[in-house]
GULO-224721 format. One record per residue (C-alpha): x, y, z. Coordinates in steps of 0.001 Angstrom, whole numbers, plus 500000, padded with zeros to 6 digits. Example, Ala and Ser with C-alpha at 12.3 -4.5 7.8 and 13.67 -1.06 7.14 Angstrom:
2
512300495500507800 513670498940507140 
//
This chain:
191
354644675527624673 351570673461626329 352062669921626951 350402668452624069 353180670224621847 356049668346623914 355388664890623019 357245663816619385 355950661237617275 357600659492615045 356133661085611768 357126664953613290 360356666386612330 363273665848614516 365727668946615329 367298670175612683 364916668609610071 364047672024608800 361127671768605961 362512672642602260 361295675694600450 359554674077598228 357621672124601411 356957675326603010 355726676886599654 353382673723599240 351894674180602637 351076677730602115 349322677066598501 347576673792599243 347112673650602976 347074677316604798 343923678152602797 342230675670604562 343315676624608099 340178678430608989 337911675536608140 340194673079609867 340342675285613208 336271675464613357 336210671683612386 338317670879615528 336373673345617762 333335670979616764 335268667786617680 338234668907619927 337897667413623170 338671669713626224 341726668720627309 343401669780623437 344397672956622025 343261673653618332 346497675903618248 348436672811619417 346833670678616769 347145672637614094 350967673303614697 351256669696615053 349364668897612083 352054671628609772 354809669674611433 353549666478610308 352802667851607225 356412669845607355 358336666126607967 356833664021604924 359293662764602691 357426663751599661 353813664944599180 353496664469595401 351091661593596190 348573663711597830 346029664642595674 343502666346598283 345667668389599976 342412670023602025 341470666203603141 344743665158603602 345502668315606126 341903667212608126 342906663412607586 346275664517609541 344616666561612161 342402663784613127 344925661497613713 346811663713615953 343753664300617970 343597660488618106 346998660395619103 346120662626621975 343229660837622756 344926657295622997 347759659433625603 345248660502627913 343745657101628156 347598655427629214 347047655023633077 349367654288635388 349130650816636927 349521650472640781 349191647224642793 345269647015643340 344383644512646727 340698644059645263 340752642173642038 336833642583641401 338022646290640451 340336644811637674 337189642571636678 334955645694635916 334500646231631792 336342649348630544 334204652397629343 336531652681626190 336399651426622839 338487647671622621 341830647906620406 339577646037618104 337027648472617606 340084651450617323 341346649636614499 338122648666612514 336832652561613192 339885653443611190 339615651177608564 336282652238607965 337473656051608190 340223655309605585 337801653164603698 335125656909603834 338330658944602672 339194656660599582 335072656822598507 335298660327599242 338392661037596779 336829659033593906 334136661653593718 334100664106591096 335657666991592908 332398669185592727 330493666420594119 333196666244596959 333640669693597309 329617670045598147 329611666614600047 332500667919602270 331347671431602920 327555669991604005 328719667033606002 332093668286607467 331635671936608099 328120672101608321 327489674895606005 323684675213604564 323187674669600959 322927678158600322 326282678734602146 327762676297599755 326128677440596550 327727681303597739 330948679692598521 331343677261595217 329575680050593243 326842677889591536 323301677688591829 321561676323595377 319396673418592882 323214672214591361 324598671926595192 321107669920595828 321853667702592553 325689667433593655 324767666860597415 322212663924595964 325051662442593435 327406662347596263 325041660498599051 323689657877596255 327553657605595273 328038656744599136 325102654534599450 326288652134596295 329673651943597629 328052650671601331 325973648342599472 329196647041597458 331485646824600634 328220645117602567 327648642387599703 329709639355600292 332417638701597375 
//
């Protein structure tokens, strides 16, 4: 087991917590079919320090340790979001450094290259907002948009995967983009 897997989070099941048969069946039905897409997505986004196998395994551990899954309306999106959270946890851990006494105070005054805590929080809130907007879209629009923007598939590939015409894919993508832009305008306008 790699060092990435040795760190337990509050979300991962502890020793002796075995997922129920129902949970295992739910994961097999709703998450496992999306594993190849999740792995491809992670390979494009994960840093050099992270192993895709470890991220996927931790994602399954988090999902298996959930107290309930009935609230999950979009299992694929939930799995991708969970994997992203695992990646971000690893990124935060990698940014932690040991503090040693420093003789030169000027070294402490250099600006950090990493984003501030406020930037991280704002980015997470923005990500949740985008997720909510995507979940509010009609299923076919959301699927076409996700395949295009998250998996990087061409319109032809999307049409083949969804079993629809390319012109229909284009229509779904157009509606999805207009919906997203409308939501952005509403969010930006003062209340």
